[in-house]
C-alpha positions as CSV (number, residue, x, y, z in Angstrom):
1,X,57.4,121.4,146.1
2,X,53.6,122.1,144.4
3,X,53.6,120.6,140.6
4,X,52.8,123.0,137.7
5,X,50.1,123.3,136.3
6,X,48.8,120.9,133.9
7,X,51.3,118.3,136.1
8,X,50.7,116.2,138.7
9,X,52.2,115.0,142.0
10,X,53.7,111.6,141.6
11,X,51.4,108.5,142.0
12,X,48.2,111.2,140.8
13,X,47.8,109.5,137.5
14,X,43.9,108.0,137.2
15,X,43.4,105.1,135.3
16,X,42.7,106.0,131.7
17,X,43.9,109.4,131.9
18,X,45.9,110.1,128.9
19,X,49.8,111.1,129.3
20,X,53.3,112.0,127.6
21,X,56.0,110.6,127.9
22,X,58.4,113.5,127.9
23,X,61.8,111.6,127.2
24,X,59.9,110.3,124.2
25,X,56.9,112.4,123.2
26,X,55.1,109.9,123.1
27,X,51.0,109.8,123.8
28,X,49.7,106.9,126.0
29,X,46.9,105.2,128.6
30,X,47.1,105.4,131.5
31,X,47.1,102.1,133.0
32,X,47.7,102.1,136.4
33,X,50.9,102.1,138.6
34,X,53.4,99.5,138.9
35,X,55.7,100.3,142.0
36,X,57.2,103.5,141.3
37,X,56.5,103.2,137.8
38,X,53.5,105.0,135.8
39,X,52.3,101.8,133.2
40,X,51.0,103.8,129.7
41,X,50.1,102.4,126.8
42,X,50.1,103.5,123.4
43,X,46.8,105.2,121.9
44,X,45.8,102.6,120.3
45,X,47.0,99.3,122.2
46,X,49.9,97.9,121.9
47,X,53.2,97.1,124.4
48,X,52.4,98.9,128.1
49,X,56.0,100.9,128.8
50,X,57.4,101.9,132.7
51,X,57.8,105.4,133.1
52,X,59.8,107.6,136.0
53,X,56.1,109.9,137.4
54,X,58.8,112.8,136.7
55,X,59.3,112.1,133.2
56,X,55.3,112.2,132.8
57,X,52.6,114.6,132.2
58,X,49.0,115.3,131.2
59,X,48.2,115.6,127.3
60,X,47.2,118.4,125.6
61,X,43.6,118.3,123.9
62,X,45.8,118.7,120.7
63,X,48.6,116.0,121.4
64,X,45.3,113.2,122.0
65,X,44.1,114.4,118.6
66,X,47.4,114.3,116.8
67,X,48.0,110.7,118.2
68,X,44.1,109.6,117.1
69,X,45.3,111.1,113.8
70,X,48.5,109.4,113.7
71,X,46.8,105.5,114.7
72,X,43.8,106.2,112.3
73,X,46.1,106.9,109.4
74,X,48.3,104.0,110.3
75,X,45.0,101.8,110.5
76,X,43.9,102.6,107.1
77,X,47.3,101.9,105.9
78,X,46.9,98.1,107.3
79,X,50.1,98.8,109.8
80,X,48.2,98.1,112.8
81,X,45.0,96.3,113.1
């Protein structure tokens, strides 16, 4: 079955691409794949987490902007380094 527009087949995520974990709505940077999982790291850094490829999709420009704004706001409040 061909993926819908804006989606990837399993294993087609490029390192450095922004993606969304559809289970949580979190935006992350694709760090690679380990076994069957896509590894994501939160915007701005932090601990990576694993997602099954079926629960990952490409982040929209609005989602990337929202994640960047949330990180900048948290940083200005001293919540993140």
